[in-house]
C-alpha positions as CSV (number, residue, x, y, z in Angstrom):
1,M,0.1,-0.1,0.1
2,I,1.6,3.5,-0.9
3,P,1.7,5.7,2.1
4,T,-0.2,9.0,1.8
5,K,1.0,12.2,2.9
6,L,-0.8,15.8,3.0
7,H,1.3,18.6,1.3
8,R,-0.5,21.9,2.6
9,L,-0.8,25.1,0.4
10,T,0.6,27.9,2.8
11,Y,0.1,31.0,0.2
12,C,-1.9,32.0,-3.1
13,P,0.4,31.3,-5.8
14,E,-1.1,34.0,-7.7
15,C,-0.7,36.7,-5.4
16,L,2.4,35.2,-3.8
17,K,0.8,36.3,-0.4
18,K,1.8,34.3,2.6
19,Q,-0.7,33.1,5.0
20,Q,0.1,32.7,8.4
21,V,-3.1,31.5,9.7
22,I,-4.9,28.7,8.2
23,D,-8.2,30.3,8.7
24,R,-7.3,33.1,6.5
25,L,-6.2,30.8,3.8
26,Q,-9.7,29.1,3.8
27,Q,-11.1,32.8,3.4
28,E,-9.1,33.9,0.2
29,I,-8.9,30.3,-1.3
30,V,-12.4,29.1,-1.7
31,G,-12.9,25.2,-1.2
32,L,-10.1,23.0,0.5
33,K,-9.4,20.2,-2.0
34,A,-6.7,17.6,-2.4
35,K,-5.4,16.7,-5.9
36,P,-3.4,13.2,-5.8
37,R,0.0,13.0,-7.4
38,T,2.2,10.0,-7.1
39,I,6.2,10.4,-7.2
40,I,8.9,7.9,-6.9
41,D,11.7,8.9,-4.6
42,V,14.4,7.2,-2.8
43,E,15.3,7.3,1.2
44,P,19.1,7.3,2.0
45,V,20.2,3.8,3.2
46,R,21.1,4.2,7.2
47,K,21.3,2.0,10.1
48,E,18.5,1.5,12.5
49,V,19.3,0.8,16.2
50,I,16.9,-1.6,17.5
51,R,16.7,-2.4,21.4
52,Y,14.8,-5.5,22.5
53,H,13.7,-6.2,25.8
54,L,14.2,-10.2,25.8
55,Q,11.6,-11.9,28.2
56,Q,13.2,-14.5,30.5
57,R,11.2,-17.2,32.0
58,D,12.0,-19.8,34.7
59,C,11.2,-23.6,34.0
60,G,10.1,-25.3,37.1
61,R,11.0,-28.9,35.6
62,S,14.5,-28.3,34.7
63,H,15.1,-25.5,36.9
64,R,16.8,-23.4,34.3
65,T,16.3,-19.5,33.2
66,F,15.5,-19.2,29.6
67,T,15.8,-16.2,27.6
68,A,13.8,-15.2,24.4
69,R,16.1,-14.9,21.1
70,A,16.2,-11.7,19.4
71,P,14.7,-12.0,15.9
72,G,16.8,-11.8,12.6
73,V,20.4,-11.8,14.2
74,F,23.0,-14.5,15.0
75,P,23.4,-15.5,18.3
76,K,25.6,-13.0,20.4
77,G,25.9,-10.9,17.2
78,L,25.7,-7.2,16.9
79,F,24.8,-6.6,13.4
80,G,21.2,-8.0,12.0
81,N,21.1,-10.0,9.4
82,A,19.6,-7.6,6.9
83,L,22.5,-5.2,7.4
84,L,25.2,-8.1,7.1
85,T,23.4,-9.2,3.8
86,H,23.6,-5.3,2.7
87,V,27.3,-5.2,3.5
88,A,28.1,-8.6,1.7
89,V,26.1,-8.1,-1.4
90,E,27.0,-4.4,-2.1
91,P,30.9,-4.8,-2.7
92,Y,30.9,-8.1,-4.3
93,V,27.8,-7.7,-6.7
94,H,27.5,-3.8,-7.2
95,G,31.0,-2.8,-6.8
96,V,30.2,-0.5,-3.8
97,I,33.7,0.2,-1.8
98,L,33.4,-0.7,1.7
99,G,34.7,2.9,2.8
100,H,31.3,4.2,1.2
101,L,29.2,1.7,2.9
102,S,31.0,2.7,6.0
103,Q,30.1,6.5,5.6
104,Q,26.6,5.3,4.5
105,L,25.8,3.4,7.4
106,R,27.9,5.6,9.9
107,V,29.6,2.0,11.0
108,G,33.4,1.9,11.4
109,T,35.4,0.4,8.5
110,G,37.0,-2.0,11.0
111,S,33.8,-3.2,12.2
112,L,32.3,-4.1,8.9
113,W,35.5,-5.9,8.0
114,S,35.0,-8.0,11.2
115,A,31.3,-8.7,10.2
116,L,32.5,-10.0,6.7
117,H,35.3,-12.3,8.3
118,G,32.5,-13.5,10.7
119,L,30.4,-14.6,7.8
120,A,33.3,-16.4,5.9
121,E,33.8,-18.5,8.9
122,R,29.9,-19.2,9.1
123,F,29.7,-20.1,5.6
124,A,33.2,-21.6,5.1
125,A,31.7,-25.1,4.8
126,V,28.8,-24.0,2.4
127,P,30.9,-24.4,-1.0
128,E,31.8,-28.0,-0.2
129,H,28.1,-28.8,0.3
130,L,27.2,-27.2,-2.8
131,I,29.8,-29.0,-4.8
132,Q,28.5,-32.4,-3.4
133,D,24.9,-31.4,-4.6
134,Y,26.3,-30.2,-7.8
135,R,28.1,-33.9,-8.4
136,Q,24.7,-35.7,-7.9
137,A,22.3,-33.6,-9.9
138,P,21.1,-35.6,-13.1
139,V,22.3,-32.9,-15.5
140,K,25.1,-30.4,-14.6
141,H,27.0,-28.0,-16.8
142,A,30.7,-26.8,-17.0
143,D,32.4,-24.0,-18.7
144,E,35.1,-21.4,-18.6
145,T,36.1,-18.1,-20.2
146,G,38.4,-15.3,-20.0
147,W,38.0,-12.7,-17.3
148,R,40.0,-9.5,-16.7
149,T,40.8,-8.3,-13.2
150,D,42.3,-4.5,-12.8
151,G,44.2,-5.3,-15.8
152,H,45.2,-8.7,-15.3
153,N,44.2,-11.8,-17.2
154,G,42.4,-14.5,-15.6
155,Y,39.6,-17.0,-16.1
156,V,36.2,-17.4,-14.7
157,W,34.8,-21.1,-14.4
158,L,31.0,-21.8,-13.9
159,F,29.6,-25.2,-12.8
160,C,25.9,-25.1,-12.5
161,T,22.7,-27.1,-12.3
162,E,19.3,-26.1,-12.5
163,R,19.5,-24.7,-9.1
164,I,23.3,-24.2,-8.5
165,S,25.8,-21.9,-9.6
166,L,29.4,-22.4,-8.6
167,F,31.9,-19.6,-9.7
168,R,35.7,-20.1,-9.8
169,F,38.0,-17.4,-10.4
170,R,41.5,-18.6,-11.2
171,Q,44.6,-17.5,-13.1
172,S,44.5,-20.9,-15.0
173,R,42.2,-23.0,-17.3
174,A,44.1,-26.1,-16.4
175,A,42.4,-29.3,-15.8
176,H,43.2,-29.1,-12.4
177,V,40.5,-26.4,-11.8
178,A,37.8,-28.4,-13.0
179,Q,38.9,-31.3,-10.8
180,Q,38.6,-29.3,-7.8
181,V,34.9,-29.2,-8.6
182,L,34.3,-32.5,-10.5
183,G,36.4,-34.6,-8.3
184,T,38.2,-38.0,-9.5
185,T,35.6,-40.6,-8.5
186,R,32.5,-41.2,-11.0
187,F,29.5,-39.6,-9.9
188,P,25.8,-40.0,-11.7
189,G,24.2,-38.0,-14.3
190,T,25.4,-36.0,-17.4
191,L,28.0,-33.3,-17.9
192,V,27.5,-31.2,-20.5
193,V,30.3,-29.1,-21.9
194,D,31.9,-27.6,-24.7
195,R,34.8,-28.8,-27.0
196,Y,37.3,-27.7,-24.4
197,N,39.2,-31.1,-23.8
198,C,40.6,-30.1,-20.6
199,V,37.0,-30.3,-19.0
200,R,36.0,-33.6,-21.0
201,W,39.2,-35.3,-19.7
202,S,39.1,-34.1,-16.2
203,S,35.2,-35.3,-15.9
204,P,34.6,-38.7,-14.3
205,A,31.1,-38.3,-15.5
206,K,29.6,-39.4,-18.8
207,S,30.0,-35.8,-20.8
208,A,27.9,-34.5,-23.7
209,S,29.4,-31.7,-25.8
210,A,27.5,-28.9,-27.0
211,R,27.8,-28.7,-30.8
212,S,27.2,-25.1,-32.5
213,P,24.7,-25.6,-35.4
214,S,27.1,-23.8,-37.7
215,R,29.7,-26.8,-37.3
216,E,26.9,-29.4,-37.9
217,P,28.3,-31.7,-40.8
218,A,26.7,-31.5,-44.2
219,P,24.0,-34.3,-45.2
220,G,25.8,-37.4,-46.6
221,K,29.3,-36.2,-45.3
222,P,31.0,-38.0,-42.2
223,S,31.4,-36.0,-39.3
């Protein structure tokens, strides 16, 4: 639902005579009416400090005191999950430098770095779980392409399924990069790759090469 605000008219635009009293405005401008107008604006991103009062209850059976959990924050965490998500996404997805976020949120740069390090520790095991899910998918894709960072050559690798996308930014396009994700033991399903042989040779799964229509052999000619 769109919030509604009333913007009052305090003077007559025709005579530019300021009105100090609303009654005088009503007398000179006959009929008070409101014309709706919708605009799109933006509010500056800023932090919100929330103080929760967490209820404590005593259990008569276990003889222990329990405290309610604050919503939307890690245990013993200072920054809420929404703020942590904003700080993690802006630099790596939208290229916003951490110093700008520090000024925008009025949070010290050191505190933001510490928060990001905490997130890295919490999610350190996530990539390995995603790799295991990737290997078990019935159909999976693998590809790589050149990727320049600050003028330096490199490569980005993509390993994806219908629901998972794993990116690897490396300085090499050798087979050992693919083996870090594909592994060395045979797994189920089909791996869809292009004609780059290092991916096909490093894959322990059945591979299906994607063939460009322009390279299809003419009818009656051997491929």
